[in-house]
C-alpha positions, 0 to 999 in steps of 0.5 A, spaced: 390 717 627 384 712 628 379 717 627 382 720 621 382 713 618 375 712 620 373 719 617 376 718 610 372 711 610 366 715 611 367 720 606 369 715 601 363 711 602 358 717 602 361 719 595 361 712 592 354 711 595 351 717 592 354 717 585 355 709 584 349 707 588 349 699 589 356 698 587 359 698 594 354 693 597 355 689 591 362 687 594 362 681 599 366 685 604 367 692 606 374 695 604 377 688 602 383 688 597 378 688 591 374 694 593 380 698 594 383 696 587 376 698 584 377 705 588 384 706 585 383 705 578 376 703 576 371 708 578 370 710 570 364 705 570 363 707 562 370 704 561 368 698 566 362 696 562 366 697 555 371 693 557 366 687 559 365 683 565 370 678 563 376 683 563 373 686 570 373 679 573 380 678 571 382 685 574 379 683 581 382 676 581 389 680 580 387 684 586 387 678 590 394 675 588 389 669 586 389 665 579 381 665 581 377 670 584 370 670 586 366 670 580 359 671 584 362 677 587 365 680 580 358 679 577 354 683 582 359 688 582 359 689 574 351 689 574 351 694 579 356 698 574 352 697 568 346 699 572 349 706 574 351 707 567 344 706 564 342 711 569 347 716 567 346 715 559 338 715 560 339 722 564 345 725 560 341 731 557 339 733 564 345 732 568 353 733 568 354 726 571 358 723 565 364 719 563 368 726 564 365 726 571 367 719 573 375 721 571 375 727 575 372 722 581 377 717 580 383 722 581 379 725 588 378 718 591 385 715 589 388 721 592 384 720 598 385 712 599 393 713 598 392 718 604 388 713 608 392 707 607 399 711 609 395 713 615 393 705 616 400 703 615 403 708 620 397 706 625 399 698 624 407 700 626 404 704 632 400 698 634 406 693 633 410 698 637 405 698 643 404 691 643 412 690 643 412 695 649 406 692 653 409 684 652 415 687 655 412 690 661 407 685 662 410 678 659 404 674 663 399 678 659 394 675 664 389 681 662 388 677 656 385 672 660 379 676 662 373 675 657 372 681 652 380 684 653 384 683 647 390 685 644 388 692 643 385 694 650 390 690 654 395 695 653 390 701 654 388 698 661 395 696 663 398 703 661 392 707 664 392 703 671 399 703 672 400 701 679 394 698 681 396 698 689 395 706 688 388 704 689 386 703 696 380 698 695 375 696 689 371 702 690 376 707 690 378 704 683 371 704 681 370 711 682 377 713 678 374 709 672 368 713 672 364 707 671 359 708 677 353 712 677 352 719 680 350 720 687 344 725 689 342 725 696 338 729 700 335 729 707 329 725 705 330 722 699 336 718 695 336 719 687 338 712 684 339 710 676 343 716 675 348 717 669 355 715 670 360 720 673 365 719 668 371 721 673 376 717 670 380 717 663 376 717 657 380 712 654 379 707 660 372 708 659 372 707 652 376 701 653 371 698 658 365 699 654 368 695 648 371 690 652 364 689 656 360 689 650 364 683 647 365 680 654 358 680 655 357 675 649 361 670 651 362 670 659 356 668 663 357 672 669 357 678 665 351 676 661 347 675 667 349 682 669 347 685 663 340 681 663 338 683 670 339 690 668 336 690 662 330 685 663 329 685 671 331 693 672 328 696 666 335 699 664 337 701 657 343 699 653 348 704 656 345 703 663 346 696 663 353 697 660 355 701 666 354 695 670 358 691 666 363 696 665 364 696 673 364 689 674 369 688 668 373 694 671 374 690 678 376 684 674 382 688 671 384 691 677 384 684 681 388 681 676 393 686 676 394 687 683 395 680 684 400 679 679 404 685 683 403 681 689 406 675 686 412 679 683 413 682 690 413 675 694 418 672 688 423 678 689 423 677 696 
């Protein structure tokens, strides 16, 4: 579902950037309430320019449910709209991009936006349900005490690992995640620095990569691992992230393992 939403966003952005150059970048933040309101009903730039800048400012203000909107943003977007309209008028003898074209474009983009927002709503419901189940099964939420692990990745780790005691040791867990380099040995030599085995679940590696990339920015130990791999060992970003992922995976496994041990002691 998330990939479908991302795909629709990429498609809409590509269309807007192609036919309305500079307009999307004039908005202060991508996919804001103002930008979405603009996509729903203001893609006919000829009408926007005819109505005037003041009317456009009030339109964007209403889209945020505020009495006063962002005047600077409104001005920049209106200028971008004027720029596109001027180009269309100057080239109307050699192009079919006119007011009628923008009316048809409005229908297409509005339809695509409605479908995307329906998927976003379903995704939010699913996310809330996953969070409810996760907090019910893992009430301590100790996973989120690990730098880089958040409300979205913690349920992935908890569900994928399930029972951490099924792994005999940290090495077995690391091999399961696939965040370890391949091994290639012969009688006289051993190759090092190979790609990761990627033996485990792909969703586990994705979550480890995302959490590791965030964690290395905030946690000194993860930052040091990344720095040594990049600077001292000459690794590229992905290779350095492999080392970070391996170390982060060990933390996750130990946190879950210790919690289960404590629960067992409490029950006994």
